[in-house]
C-alpha positions in Angstrom: 15.9 -51.8 -39.3 12.6 -52.3 -41.1 11.3 -54.4 -38.2 12.0 -51.5 -35.8 10.1 -49.1 -38.0 7.1 -51.6 -38.2 7.3 -52.1 -34.4 7.3 -48.3 -33.8 4.3 -47.9 -36.2 2.4 -50.6 -34.3 3.1 -48.7 -31.1 1.8 -45.5 -32.6 -1.4 -47.3 -33.9 -2.0 -48.8 -30.5 -1.6 -45.4 -28.9 -4.0 -43.8 -31.4 -6.5 -46.6 -30.8 -6.3 -45.9 -27.1 -6.9 -42.2 -27.6 -10.0 -42.9 -29.7 -11.5 -45.0 -26.9 -14.6 -43.3 -25.6 -13.5 -43.7 -22.0 -10.2 -41.9 -22.6 -11.9 -39.1 -24.5 -14.5 -38.7 -21.7 -11.7 -38.6 -19.1 -9.7 -36.0 -21.1 -12.9 -33.9 -21.6 -13.6 -34.2 -17.8 -10.0 -33.1 -16.9 -10.3 -30.1 -19.3 -13.6 -29.0 -17.8 -12.3 -29.3 -14.3 -9.2 -27.2 -15.2 -11.3 -24.5 -16.8 -13.7 -24.3 -13.8 -10.7 -24.2 -11.4 -9.0 -21.5 -13.4 -12.3 -19.5 -13.4 -12.6 -19.9 -9.7 -9.0 -18.7 -9.1 -9.7 -15.6 -11.2 -12.8 -14.9 -9.2 -11.0 -15.2 -5.9 -8.2 -12.9 -7.1 -10.8 -10.3 -8.3 -12.6 -10.5 -5.0 -9.3 -10.0 -3.1 -8.4 -7.0 -5.2 -11.9 -5.5 -4.6 -11.6 -6.1 -0.8 -8.3 -4.3 -0.8 -10.0 -1.3 -2.6 -12.9 -1.4 -0.1 -10.5 -1.4 2.8 -8.5 1.6 1.4 -11.7 3.6 0.8 -13.0 2.8 4.3 -9.7 4.1 5.7 -9.9 7.2 3.6 -13.5 7.8 4.6 -12.6 7.4 8.3 -9.7 9.8 7.9 -12.0 12.4 6.3 -14.5 12.0 9.1 -11.7 12.6 11.7 -10.6 15.7 9.7 -14.1 17.0 9.6 -14.5 16.5 13.4 -11.2 18.4 14.0 -12.5 21.2 11.8 -15.7 21.4 13.7 -13.8 21.6 17.0 -11.6 24.2 15.6 -14.6 26.3 14.4 -16.1 25.9 17.9 -12.8 27.2 19.4 -12.9 30.2 17.1 -16.3 31.1 18.5 -15.1 31.2 22.1 -14.1 34.3 24.1 -10.7 32.7 24.8 -9.8 32.7 21.1 -10.9 36.3 20.7 -8.7 37.3 23.6 -5.6 35.5 22.2 -6.2 36.9 18.8 -6.5 40.5 20.2 -3.2 40.0 22.1 -1.4 38.6 19.0 -2.7 40.8 16.3 -3.4 44.1 18.0 -1.0 44.1 21.0 -3.9 44.5 23.4 -3.8 43.4 27.0 -6.4 42.7 29.7 -7.0 45.4 32.3 -4.2 45.4 34.9 -1.7 43.7 32.6 1.6 45.3 31.5 2.7 44.8 27.9 6.4 44.3 27.4 7.8 44.9 23.9 11.1 43.1 23.3 13.1 44.3 20.3 13.5 41.7 17.6 17.3 41.6 17.7 17.2 40.8 21.5 14.6 38.1 21.0 16.6 36.5 18.1 19.8 36.6 20.1 18.4 33.9 22.5 17.1 31.5 19.9 18.5 28.2 18.7 19.8 28.0 15.1 17.3 25.7 13.2 20.0 24.3 10.9 22.1 23.1 13.9 19.2 21.0 15.3 18.9 17.6 13.5 15.3 17.3 12.2 15.3 13.7 11.3 17.2 10.6 12.5 19.0 9.0 9.6 18.2 5.3 9.1 21.3 3.1 8.7 20.5 0.4 6.2 22.6 -2.7 6.0 23.8 -3.3 2.4 22.4 -6.6 1.3 24.1 -9.0 -1.1 23.0 -8.8 -4.7 21.4 -12.3 -4.7 19.3 -11.4 -1.6 18.1 -8.1 -3.2 17.3 -10.0 -6.4 15.3 -12.7 -4.5 13.4 -10.1 -2.5 12.6 -8.2 -5.8 11.2 -11.4 -7.3 9.1 -12.1 -4.2 7.8 -8.5 -4.3 6.9 -8.9 -8.0 5.1 -12.2 -7.5 3.2 -11.0 -4.4 2.2 -7.7 -6.2 3.9 -5.6 -3.6 5.5 -2.2 -4.3 9.3 -2.5 -4.6 11.1 -1.3 -1.5 13.3 1.7 -1.8 17.0 0.9 -1.8 
């Protein structure tokens, strides 16, 4: 038993002697520096990716705002036309162009020939296939690790 302990102590001393060797210390130091530089590079790449996503979102919002502004300009131009003035006069004041006859339909008659809004389906319902629990769990983990928003179940 004592021999086994002495043998184990010799192994430990040999291992410690190897660790104190300058080549091993230099190699370990080199590995640590490489790992730190790699980790820093990964963090920079991730930060750049997040910033690129933000830039893309802001560009899309900017383009959407430009399209909205163009639509408002076109709408303002339409409001300045004689055609709009004529339509507004017909709708708001019941006026008509010379030679036209205005027909006034009672509200109850007009509503008798309309379609009930509640009877018309407004949206097609999506039929979703019920997934097994293990598949939903796996997809949730993938979404988590990929930084995606969880899908609505």
